[in-house]
MDTraj code that builds the backbone (N, CA, C; nanometers):
import mdtraj as md
import numpy as np

residues = "THR SER THR GLY GLY PRO VAL ALA LEU GLN THR VAL LEU LYS ALA LEU PRO LYS ASP PHE PRO ALA PRO VAL VAL ILE VAL GLN HIS MET PRO ALA THR PHE THR PRO ALA PHE ALA GLN ARG LEU ASP GLN VAL CYS GLU VAL ASN VAL LYS GLU ALA ALA ASP GLY ASP VAL LEU VAL PRO GLY THR ALA TYR VAL ALA PRO GLY GLY ARG GLN MET HIS LEU VAL ARG ARG GLY GLY GLU LYS ILE ILE HIS ILE VAL ASP ALA GLU ALA GLY GLN THR TYR LYS PRO CYS VAL ASP ILE THR PHE SER SER ILE ALA GLU THR PHE PRO GLY GLU VAL LEU ALA VAL VAL LEU THR GLY MET GLY ALA ASP GLY ARG ALA GLY ALA GLU LEU LEU LYS LYS GLY GLY SER THR VAL TRP ALA GLN ASP GLU ALA THR SER VAL VAL PHE GLY MET PRO ALA ALA ILE ALA GLU ALA GLY LEU ALA ASP ARG VAL LEU ALA LEU PRO GLU ILE GLY ALA GLN LEU VAL TYR LYS VAL".split()
xyz = np.array([
    [-0.2165, -0.1109, 0.5372],
    [-0.2958, -0.0543, 0.6435],
    [-0.3945, -0.1581, 0.6938],
    [-0.4427, -0.1319, 0.8147],
    [-0.5395, -0.2231, 0.8746],
    [-0.6436, -0.1397, 0.9481],
    [-0.6539, -0.1526, 1.0787],
    [-0.7544, -0.0811, 1.1570],
    [-0.7421, 0.0699, 1.1340],
    [-0.8520, 0.1319, 1.0931],
    [-0.8514, 0.2744, 1.0618],
    [-0.8112, 0.3038, 0.9194],
    [-0.7774, 0.2019, 0.8453],
    [-0.7253, 0.2183, 0.7098],
    [-0.8203, 0.2777, 0.6078],
    [-0.9475, 0.2376, 0.6058],
    [-1.0351, 0.2954, 0.5035],
    [-1.0399, 0.4480, 0.5058],
    [-1.0536, 0.5068, 0.6232],
    [-1.0566, 0.6536, 0.6324],
    [-0.9193, 0.7108, 0.5981],
    [-0.8135, 0.6479, 0.6475],
    [-0.6782, 0.6960, 0.6188],
    [-0.6490, 0.6919, 0.4690],
    [-0.6846, 0.5828, 0.4050],
    [-0.6606, 0.5716, 0.2612],
    [-0.7395, 0.6758, 0.1832],
    [-0.8633, 0.6983, 0.2227],
    [-0.9435, 0.8002, 0.1550],
    [-0.8780, 0.9374, 0.1699],
    [-0.8275, 0.9672, 0.2881],
    [-0.7604, 1.0952, 0.3111],
    [-0.6396, 1.1113, 0.2199],
    [-0.5579, 1.0076, 0.2103],
    [-0.4369, 1.0146, 0.1267],
    [-0.4740, 1.0224, -0.0207],
    [-0.5615, 0.9341, -0.0656],
    [-0.5946, 0.9286, -0.2083],
    [-0.6676, 1.0535, -0.2567],
    [-0.7485, 1.1137, -0.1719],
    [-0.8201, 1.2356, -0.2133],
    [-0.7237, 1.3516, -0.2391],
    [-0.6039, 1.3448, -0.1846],
    [-0.5049, 1.4502, -0.2067],
    [-0.4309, 1.4342, -0.3392],
    [-0.4462, 1.3206, -0.4044],
    [-0.3730, 1.2952, -0.5284],
    [-0.4530, 1.3460, -0.6487],
    [-0.3876, 1.4173, -0.7400],
    [-0.4575, 1.4667, -0.8589],
    [-0.4820, 1.3548, -0.9601],
    [-0.5762, 1.3774, -1.0483],
    [-0.6112, 1.2793, -1.1521],
    [-0.4880, 1.2366, -1.2332],
    [-0.3970, 1.3319, -1.2568],
    [-0.2784, 1.3022, -1.3377],
    [-0.1574, 1.2620, -1.2514],
    [-0.1827, 1.2032, -1.1341],
    [-0.0727, 1.1589, -1.0476],
    [0.0214, 1.0710, -1.1312],
    [0.1515, 1.0995, -1.1305],
    [0.2422, 1.0366, -1.2257],
    [0.2924, 0.8961, -1.1910],
    [0.2298, 0.8317, -1.0953],
    [0.2743, 0.6971, -1.0572],
    [0.1521, 0.6112, -1.0261],
    [0.1657, 0.4791, -1.0403],
    [0.0596, 0.3909, -0.9918],
    [0.0688, 0.3792, -0.8401],
    [-0.0430, 0.3435, -0.7769],
    [-0.0496, 0.3257, -0.6326],
    [-0.1011, 0.1849, -0.6058],
    [-0.0313, 0.1114, -0.5221],
    [-0.0719, -0.0248, -0.4860],
    [-0.1127, -0.0219, -0.3390],
    [-0.2325, -0.0718, -0.3094],
    [-0.2883, -0.0640, -0.1743],
    [-0.3113, -0.2032, -0.1182],
    [-0.2602, -0.2252, 0.0022],
    [-0.2891, -0.3475, 0.0769],
    [-0.3608, -0.3050, 0.2042],
    [-0.4901, -0.3353, 0.2098],
    [-0.5746, -0.3036, 0.3247],
    [-0.6256, -0.4364, 0.3790],
    [-0.5994, -0.4640, 0.5054],
    [-0.6543, -0.5864, 0.5656],
    [-0.8059, -0.5753, 0.5617],
    [-0.8685, -0.6595, 0.4792],
    [-1.0126, -0.6505, 0.4611],
    [-1.0607, -0.7806, 0.3977],
    [-1.1764, -0.8318, 0.4400],
    [-1.2291, -0.9549, 0.3806],
    [-1.2674, -0.9371, 0.2335],
    [-1.2695, -1.0470, 0.1626],
    [-1.2991, -1.0472, 0.0191],
    [-1.4354, -0.9875, -0.0132],
    [-1.5300, -1.0015, 0.0761],
    [-1.6639, -0.9498, 0.0483],
    [-1.6698, -0.7972, 0.0503],
    [-1.5672, -0.7311, 0.1048],
    [-1.5698, -0.5852, 0.1166],
    [-1.4810, -0.5114, 0.0177],
    [-1.3754, -0.5741, -0.0332],
    [-1.2799, -0.4980, -0.1154],
    [-1.3389, -0.4453, -0.2465],
    [-1.4290, -0.5161, -0.3150],
    [-1.4833, -0.4559, -0.4381],
    [-1.5590, -0.3257, -0.4097],
    [-1.6455, -0.3259, -0.3093],
    [-1.7223, -0.2060, -0.2760],
    [-1.6315, -0.0956, -0.2218],
    [-1.5288, -0.1336, -0.1462],
    [-1.4344, -0.0360, -0.0935],
    [-1.3624, 0.0350, -0.2088],
    [-1.3135, -0.0403, -0.3045],
    [-1.2447, 0.0185, -0.4199],
    [-1.3404, 0.1077, -0.4991],
    [-1.4623, 0.0625, -0.5167],
    [-1.5615, 0.1410, -0.5910],
    [-1.5909, 0.2732, -0.5189],
    [-1.6042, 0.2670, -0.3881],
    [-1.6305, 0.3887, -0.3106],
    [-1.5140, 0.4861, -0.3230],
    [-1.3918, 0.4387, -0.3096],
    [-1.2756, 0.5257, -0.3256],
    [-1.2722, 0.5865, -0.4655],
    [-1.3072, 0.5081, -0.5652],
    [-1.3075, 0.5577, -0.7027],
    [-1.4069, 0.6731, -0.7185],
    [-1.5169, 0.6656, -0.6487],
    [-1.6199, 0.7697, -0.6585],
    [-1.5793, 0.9008, -0.5918],
    [-1.4968, 0.8951, -0.4882],
    [-1.4646, 1.0160, -0.4128],
    [-1.3241, 1.0712, -0.4396],
    [-1.2449, 1.0003, -0.5202],
    [-1.1076, 1.0430, -0.5468],
    [-1.0906, 1.0816, -0.6931],
    [-0.9937, 1.1681, -0.7194],
    [-0.9630, 1.2042, -0.8583],
    [-0.8874, 1.0930, -0.9301],
    [-0.7953, 1.0246, -0.8598],
    [-0.7252, 0.9131, -0.9240],
    [-0.8258, 0.7990, -0.9444],
    [-0.8011, 0.7163, -1.0430],
    [-0.8836, 0.5974, -1.0628],
    [-0.8502, 0.4979, -0.9532],
    [-0.9503, 0.4310, -0.9012],
    [-0.9291, 0.3278, -0.7995],
    [-1.0063, 0.2050, -0.8428],
    [-0.9407, 0.0892, -0.8348],
    [-1.0067, -0.0358, -0.8708],
    [-0.9552, -0.1489, -0.7838],
    [-1.0364, -0.2523, -0.7710],
    [-0.9857, -0.3726, -0.7060],
    [-0.8889, -0.4373, -0.8049],
    [-0.7714, -0.4725, -0.7575],
    [-0.6701, -0.5324, -0.8435],
    [-0.7157, -0.6681, -0.8941],
    [-0.6810, -0.6969, -1.0184],
    [-0.7109, -0.8256, -1.0794],
    [-0.5820, -0.8840, -1.1350],
    [-0.5740, -1.0146, -1.1370],
    [-0.4562, -1.0810, -1.1913],
    [-0.4333, -1.0354, -1.3343],
    [-0.3116, -0.9912, -1.3624],
    [-0.2764, -0.9472, -1.4971],
    [-0.2897, -0.7982, -1.5202],
    [-0.3436, -0.7237, -1.4231],
    [-0.3510, -0.5783, -1.4395],
    [-0.2114, -0.5219, -1.4633],
    [-0.2019, -0.4306, -1.5591],
    [-0.0780, -0.3580, -1.5850],
    [-0.0855, -0.2271, -1.5076],
    [0.0162, -0.2002, -1.4266],
    [0.0173, -0.0763, -1.3485],
    [0.0315, 0.0441, -1.4408],
    [-0.0574, 0.1414, -1.4201],
    [-0.0503, 0.2650, -1.4968],
    [-0.0565, 0.3833, -1.4000],
    [0.0092, 0.4933, -1.4350],
    [0.0041, 0.6124, -1.3504],
    [-0.1401, 0.6597, -1.3313],
    [-0.1653, 0.7204, -1.2152],
    [-0.2959, 0.7764, -1.1886],
    [-0.4022, 0.6750, -1.1517],
    [-0.3611, 0.5516, -1.1273],
    [-0.4557, 0.4469, -1.0866],
    [-0.4061, 0.3828, -0.9588],
    [-0.5010, 0.3610, -0.8660],
    [-0.4716, 0.2916, -0.7404],
    [-0.5371, 0.1546, -0.7461],
    [-0.4624, 0.0522, -0.7077],
    [-0.5064, -0.0864, -0.7145],
    [-0.5194, -0.1415, -0.5731],
    [-0.6410, -0.1785, -0.5333],
    [-0.6672, -0.2323, -0.4006],
    [-0.6544, -0.3842, -0.4063],
    [-0.5664, -0.4401, -0.3244],
    [-0.5490, -0.5855, -0.3198],
    [-0.6818, -0.6511, -0.2822],
    [-0.7207, -0.7563, -0.3542],
    [-0.8465, -0.8233, -0.3195],
    [-0.8363, -0.8943, -0.1851],
    [-0.9405, -0.8801, -0.1040],
    [-0.9434, -0.9463, 0.0253],
    [-0.9387, -1.0971, 0.0103],
    [-0.8762, -1.1629, 0.1077],
    [-0.8693, -1.3085, 0.1077],
    [-0.7640, -1.3682, 0.0159],
    [-0.6894, -1.2843, -0.0545],
    [-0.5878, -1.3322, -0.1488],
    [-0.4582, -1.2554, -0.1255],
    [-0.3550, -1.2888, -0.2023],
    [-0.2268, -1.2192, -0.1910],
    [-0.1930, -1.1528, -0.3245],
    [-0.1301, -1.0366, -0.3149],
    [-0.0940, -0.9601, -0.4341],
    [0.0578, -0.9498, -0.4454],
    [0.1082, -0.9926, -0.5595],
    [0.2504, -0.9815, -0.5934],
    [0.2618, -0.8875, -0.7128],
    [0.3787, -0.8285, -0.7286],
    [0.4065, -0.7515, -0.8495],
    [0.5220, -0.8164, -0.9223],
    [0.5097, -0.8217, -1.0528],
    [0.6129, -0.8814, -1.1371],
    [0.6409, -0.7876, -1.2540],
    [0.7518, -0.8095, -1.3188],
    [0.7874, -0.7317, -1.4382],
    [0.7854, -0.8259, -1.5576],
    [0.7143, -0.7840, -1.6600],
    [0.7155, -0.8574, -1.7878],
    [0.7524, -0.7578, -1.8946],
    [0.8720, -0.7751, -1.9505],
    [0.9210, -0.6751, -2.0436],
    [0.9360, -0.5446, -1.9682],
    [0.8794, -0.4387, -2.0205],
    [0.8868, -0.3101, -1.9524],
    [0.7654, -0.2812, -1.8663],
    [0.6726, -0.3766, -1.8559],
    [0.5494, -0.3525, -1.7825],
    [0.5559, -0.4079, -1.6402],
    [0.4874, -0.3378, -1.5521],
    [0.4723, -0.3825, -1.4135],
    [0.3336, -0.4436, -1.4025],
    [0.3291, -0.5701, -1.3638],
    [0.2063, -0.6488, -1.3679],
    [0.1688, -0.6965, -1.2277],
    [0.0389, -0.6942, -1.1989],
    [-0.0125, -0.7487, -1.0740],
    [-0.0398, -0.8969, -1.0932],
    [0.0037, -0.9741, -0.9951],
    [-0.0225, -1.1187, -0.9952],
    [-0.0955, -1.1502, -0.8648],
    [-0.2183, -1.1977, -0.8759],
    [-0.3005, -1.2309, -0.7601],
    [-0.2974, -1.3823, -0.7408],
    [-0.2697, -1.4245, -0.6194],
    [-0.2635, -1.5686, -0.5894],
    [-0.3475, -1.5984, -0.4664],
    [-0.3896, -1.7226, -0.4538],
    [-0.4621, -1.7645, -0.3348],
    [-0.3695, -1.7592, -0.2139],
    [-0.4245, -1.7238, -0.1007],
    [-0.3479, -1.7244, 0.0231],
    [-0.3191, -1.8682, 0.0637],
    [-0.2051, -1.8878, 0.1265],
    [-0.1683, -2.0205, 0.1742],
    [-0.2261, -2.0423, 0.3134],
    [-0.2461, -2.1665, 0.3475],
    [-0.2954, -2.2003, 0.4809],
    [-0.1996, -2.1434, 0.5854],
    [-0.2551, -2.0869, 0.6905],
    [-0.1730, -2.0349, 0.7990],
    [-0.1317, -1.8901, 0.7841],
    [-0.1567, -1.8285, 0.6699],
    [-0.1227, -1.6871, 0.6555],
    [-0.2248, -1.6038, 0.7322],
    [-0.1763, -1.5231, 0.8241],
    [-0.2642, -1.4447, 0.9102],
    [-0.3366, -1.3361, 0.8327],
    [-0.2636, -1.2623, 0.7500],
    [-0.3217, -1.1495, 0.6776],
    [-0.3434, -1.1860, 0.5323],
    [-0.4636, -1.1585, 0.4841],
    [-0.5019, -1.1908, 0.3465],
    [-0.5860, -1.0765, 0.2925],
    [-0.5269, -0.9764, 0.2348],
    [-0.3911, -0.9646, 0.1836],
    [-0.2907, -0.9245, 0.2926],
    [-0.1653, -0.9490, 0.2618],
    [-0.0565, -0.9261, 0.3565],
    [0.0413, -0.8231, 0.2991],
    [0.0675, -0.7182, 0.3762],
    [0.1602, -0.6138, 0.3338],
    [0.3000, -0.6720, 0.3122],
    [0.3465, -0.7561, 0.4052],
    [0.4811, -0.8134, 0.3915],
    [0.4978, -0.8902, 0.2608],
    [0.3972, -0.9652, 0.2216],
    [0.4059, -1.0430, 0.0971],
    [0.4149, -0.9501, -0.0228],
    [0.3302, -0.8481, -0.0258],
    [0.3342, -0.7537, -0.1383],
    [0.4653, -0.6763, -0.1387],
    [0.5059, -0.6218, -0.0243],
    [0.6323, -0.5481, -0.0168],
    [0.7498, -0.6355, -0.0592],
    [0.7503, -0.7619, -0.0174],
    [0.8601, -0.8519, -0.0520],
    [0.8701, -0.8719, -0.2022],
    [0.7561, -0.8895, -0.2675],
    [0.7591, -0.9083, -0.4130],
    [0.8058, -0.7814, -0.4829],
    [0.7656, -0.6666, -0.4301],
    [0.8079, -0.5392, -0.4882],
    [0.9583, -0.5192, -0.4677],
    [1.0073, -0.5512, -0.3489],
    [1.1502, -0.5354, -0.3202],
    [1.2350, -0.6205, -0.4131],
    [1.1868, -0.7402, -0.4411],
    [1.2603, -0.8314, -0.5294],
    [1.2564, -0.7855, -0.6750],
    [1.1427, -0.7351, -0.7182],
    [1.1233, -0.7038, -0.8588],
    [1.1622, -0.5611, -0.8949],
    [1.1436, -0.4663, -0.8031],
    [1.1669, -0.3251, -0.8319],
    [1.2563, -0.2592, -0.7275],
    [1.3758, -0.3127, -0.7033],
    [1.4599, -0.2549, -0.5975],
    [1.4899, -0.1078, -0.6247],
    [1.4744, -0.0282, -0.5206],
    [1.5071, 0.1133, -0.5297],
    [1.4072, 0.1992, -0.6045],
    [1.2976, 0.1420, -0.6529],
    [1.2021, 0.2163, -0.7347],
    [1.0742, 0.2541, -0.6607],
    [1.0693, 0.2322, -0.5298],
    [0.9426, 0.2381, -0.4587],
    [0.9461, 0.3389, -0.3440],
    [0.8315, 0.4041, -0.3248],
    [0.8049, 0.4796, -0.2035],
    [0.6900, 0.4065, -0.1364],
    [0.7160, 0.3434, -0.0234],
    [0.6157, 0.2671, 0.0508],
    [0.5684, 0.3499, 0.1698],
    [0.4385, 0.3445, 0.1977],
    [0.3810, 0.4176, 0.3097],
    [0.3017, 0.3193, 0.3943],
    [0.3346, 0.3109, 0.5220],
    [0.2625, 0.2228, 0.6141],
    [0.1731, 0.3097, 0.7011],
    [0.0432, 0.2812, 0.6927],
    [-0.0572, 0.3580, 0.7651],
    [-0.1086, 0.2799, 0.8846],
    [-0.1989, 0.3403, 0.9567],
    [-0.2610, 0.2876, 1.0777],
    [-0.2970, 0.1395, 1.0698],
    [-0.2821, 0.0696, 1.1805],
    [-0.3219, -0.0706, 1.1862],
    [-0.2562, -0.1445, 1.3012],
    [-0.3230, -0.2524, 1.3438],
    [-0.2703, -0.3366, 1.4516],
    [-0.1611, -0.4289, 1.3981],
    [-0.0717, -0.4664, 1.4867],
    [0.0304, -0.5642, 1.4519],
    [0.1518, -0.5020, 1.3865],
    [0.2287, -0.5860, 1.3202],
    [0.3543, -0.5421, 1.2592],
    [0.3631, -0.5792, 1.1121],
    [0.2494, -0.6119, 1.0492],
    [0.2532, -0.6450, 0.9063],
    [0.3129, -0.5272, 0.8302],
    [0.4088, -0.5549, 0.7467],
    [0.4782, -0.4526, 0.6704],
    [0.6225, -0.4335, 0.7129],
    [0.6553, -0.4691, 0.8381],
    [0.7920, -0.4467, 0.8873],
    [0.8948, -0.5303, 0.8112],
    [0.8705, -0.6586, 0.7965],
    [0.9675, -0.7445, 0.7269],
    [0.9820, -0.7028, 0.5806],
    [0.8708, -0.6726, 0.5168],
    [0.8760, -0.6283, 0.3771],
    [0.9435, -0.4938, 0.3628],
    [0.9188, -0.4030, 0.4572],
    [0.9832, -0.2716, 0.4538],
    [1.1348, -0.2841, 0.4699],
    [1.1761, -0.3796, 0.5500],
    [1.3202, -0.4019, 0.5659],
    [1.3829, -0.4432, 0.4326],
    [1.3149, -0.5291, 0.3588],
    [1.3642, -0.5695, 0.2266],
    [1.3647, -0.4516, 0.1296],
    [1.2596, -0.3705, 0.1341],
    [1.2547, -0.2522, 0.0479],
    [1.3719, -0.1591, 0.0765],
    [1.3975, -0.1343, 0.2058],
    [1.5071, -0.0455, 0.2442],
    [1.6420, -0.1008, 0.1984],
    [1.6623, -0.2311, 0.2142],
    [1.7882, -0.2936, 0.1710],
    [1.8098, -0.2743, 0.0218],
    [1.7005, -0.2679, -0.0538],
    [1.7097, -0.2488, -0.1984],
    [1.7187, -0.1034, -0.2410],
    [1.7130, -0.0114, -0.1446],
    [1.7278, 0.1297, -0.1776],
    [1.5976, 0.2069, -0.1900],
    [1.4865, 0.1477, -0.1540],
    [1.3585, 0.2182, -0.1601],
    [1.3377, 0.3047, -0.0365],
    [1.2380, 0.3900, -0.0434],
    [1.2031, 0.4822, 0.0643],
    [1.0785, 0.4313, 0.1358],
    [1.0750, 0.4473, 0.2677],
    [0.9600, 0.4033, 0.3473],
    [0.9169, 0.5172, 0.4395],
    [0.7869, 0.5448, 0.4377],
    [0.7279, 0.6418, 0.5288],
    [0.6314, 0.5696, 0.6202],
    [0.6070, 0.6286, 0.7383],
    [0.5093, 0.5748, 0.8324],
    [0.4200, 0.6882, 0.8817],
    [0.2957, 0.6535, 0.9092],
    [0.2027, 0.7495, 0.9682],
    [0.2409, 0.7711, 1.1141],
    [0.2206, 0.8922, 1.1644],
    [0.2568, 0.9219, 1.3029],
    [0.1531, 0.8662, 1.4007],
    [0.1924, 0.8594, 1.5263],
    [0.1051, 0.8040, 1.6299],
    [-0.0185, 0.8897, 1.6532],
    [-0.0016, 1.0207, 1.6526],
    [-0.1125, 1.1108, 1.6850],
    [-0.2299, 1.0977, 1.5898],
    [-0.2043, 1.0647, 1.4640],
    [-0.3133, 1.0555, 1.3661],
    [-0.3502, 0.9115, 1.3307],
    [-0.2857, 0.8147, 1.3928],
    [-0.3186, 0.6730, 1.3682],
    [-0.4304, 0.6292, 1.4612],
    [-0.5245, 0.5528, 1.4100],
    [-0.6270, 0.4924, 1.4951],
    [-0.5601, 0.3895, 1.5856],
    [-0.4724, 0.3081, 1.5268],
    [-0.3892, 0.2128, 1.6009],
    [-0.2477, 0.2286, 1.5457],
    [-0.1524, 0.2548, 1.6327],
    [-0.0158, 0.2850, 1.5902],
    [0.0707, 0.1603, 1.5707],
    [0.0134, 0.0410, 1.5707],
    [0.0917, -0.0814, 1.5626],
    [0.1785, -0.0937, 1.4388],
    [0.1181, -0.0937, 1.3204],
    [0.1943, -0.1131, 1.1971],
    [0.2947, -0.0004, 1.1722],
    [0.2534, 0.1272, 1.1795],
    [0.3537, 0.2313, 1.1597],
    [0.4593, 0.2348, 1.2703],
    [0.4196, 0.2003, 1.3925],
    [0.5174, 0.1966, 1.5024],
    [0.6224, 0.0901, 1.4753],
    [0.5803, -0.0243, 1.4227],
    [0.6763, -0.1312, 1.3921],
    [0.7816, -0.0833, 1.2923],
    [0.7397, -0.0008, 1.1978],
    [0.8327, 0.0553, 1.0985],
    [0.9259, 0.1558, 1.1656],
    [0.8671, 0.2486, 1.2408],
    [0.9463, 0.3543, 1.3048],
    [1.0437, 0.2975, 1.4072],
    [0.9954, 0.2066, 1.4923],
    [1.0801, 0.1509, 1.5982],
    [1.1926, 0.0632, 1.5443],
    [1.1738, 0.0074, 1.4252],
    [1.2796, -0.0726, 1.3630],
    [1.3797, 0.0150, 1.2874],
    [1.3583, 0.1456, 1.2888],
    [1.4492, 0.2372, 1.2193],
    [1.4349, 0.2331, 1.0688],
    [1.3195, 0.1911, 1.0199],
    [1.2982, 0.1761, 0.8754],
    [1.2321, 0.2974, 0.8110],
    [1.1766, 0.3879, 0.8917],
    [1.1024, 0.5015, 0.8377],
    [1.1960, 0.6150, 0.7989],
    [1.1923, 0.6525, 0.6725],
    [1.2656, 0.7705, 0.6280],
    [1.1965, 0.8967, 0.6779],
    [1.0637, 0.8877, 0.6909],
    [0.9844, 0.9990, 0.7434],
    [0.8669, 0.9422, 0.8202],
    [0.8264, 1.0109, 0.9270],
    [0.7048, 0.9797, 1.0016],
    [0.6180, 1.1044, 0.9892],
    [0.5008, 1.0873, 0.9271],
    [0.4171, 1.2015, 0.8919],
    [0.2769, 1.1896, 0.9486],
    [0.2163, 1.3043, 0.9775],
    [0.0756, 1.3081, 1.0149],
    [-0.0076, 1.2741, 0.8914],
    [-0.1175, 1.2053, 0.9122],
    [-0.2021, 1.1617, 0.8013],
    [-0.2351, 1.2740, 0.7032],
    [-0.2764, 1.3933, 0.7484],
    [-0.3113, 1.4972, 0.6518],
    [-0.1949, 1.5433, 0.5632],
    [-0.0721, 1.5154, 0.6036],
    [0.0455, 1.5562, 0.5260],
    [0.0849, 1.4546, 0.4188],
    [0.0442, 1.3305, 0.4335],
    [0.0972, 1.2231, 0.3487],
    [0.0620, 1.2432, 0.2019],
    [-0.0638, 1.2696, 0.1707],
    [-0.1026, 1.2876, 0.0307],
    [-0.0282, 1.4021, -0.0360],
    [-0.0216, 1.5149, 0.0321],
    [0.0484, 1.6309, -0.0244],
    [0.1967, 1.6008, -0.0441],
    [0.2567, 1.5302, 0.0498],
    [0.3979, 1.4950, 0.0372],
    [0.4212, 1.3951, -0.0770],
    [0.3252, 1.3058, -0.0996],
    [0.3359, 1.2140, -0.2137],
    [0.3365, 1.2925, -0.3443],
    [0.2476, 1.3903, -0.3549],
    [0.2418, 1.4726, -0.4760],
    [0.3736, 1.5450, -0.4954],
    [0.4295, 1.5970, -0.3873],
    [0.5557, 1.6692, -0.3935],
    [0.6717, 1.5762, -0.4279],
    [0.6753, 1.4573, -0.3689],
    [0.7870, 1.3625, -0.3846],
    [0.7864, 1.2970, -0.5219],
    [0.6678, 1.2564, -0.5670],
    [0.6580, 1.1810, -0.6919],
    [0.6522, 1.2800, -0.8060],
])
top = md.Topology()
chain = top.add_chain()
for i, resn in enumerate(residues, 1):
    res = top.add_residue(resn, chain, resSeq=i)
    for name in ("N", "CA", "C"):
        top.add_atom(name, md.element.get_by_symbol(name[0]), res)
traj = md.Trajectory(xyz[None], top)
């Protein structure tokens, strides 16, 4: 998510119960100076645990991990564990963190195991990664235009034919609970 993302993410995460049976990985276009406070604020208002992701974090159900601003977040598998790997952004990368980079690492490491949701935001970040996720058998949802602050990112998913579902923001959290 990008423009409009903080409110959208709060709406989705507040719908998830404390015992949500899956980990949640969040990529919000946001500078490094804001992501720690953003994660802390979400943690205070949501039942699921929310934290800024750190290199080496093991994904656990009922916890949401916010990608640190100014860096890139990859997911890897070590043994049976799903691990977050945080790396410095490379010169020339427009988005830091970047949805495409995170989605690409997930598609490579966990094919068919993911439900990805692209929320409000400018541009098309997430489209290339969503295509890889779909090729691997994962599911992709997009936020609808009516409830998006900026329909760029979800529109890129929908217009490319990558969205399994296009949902209004208030429906996404409840549908996640139902699906997962």
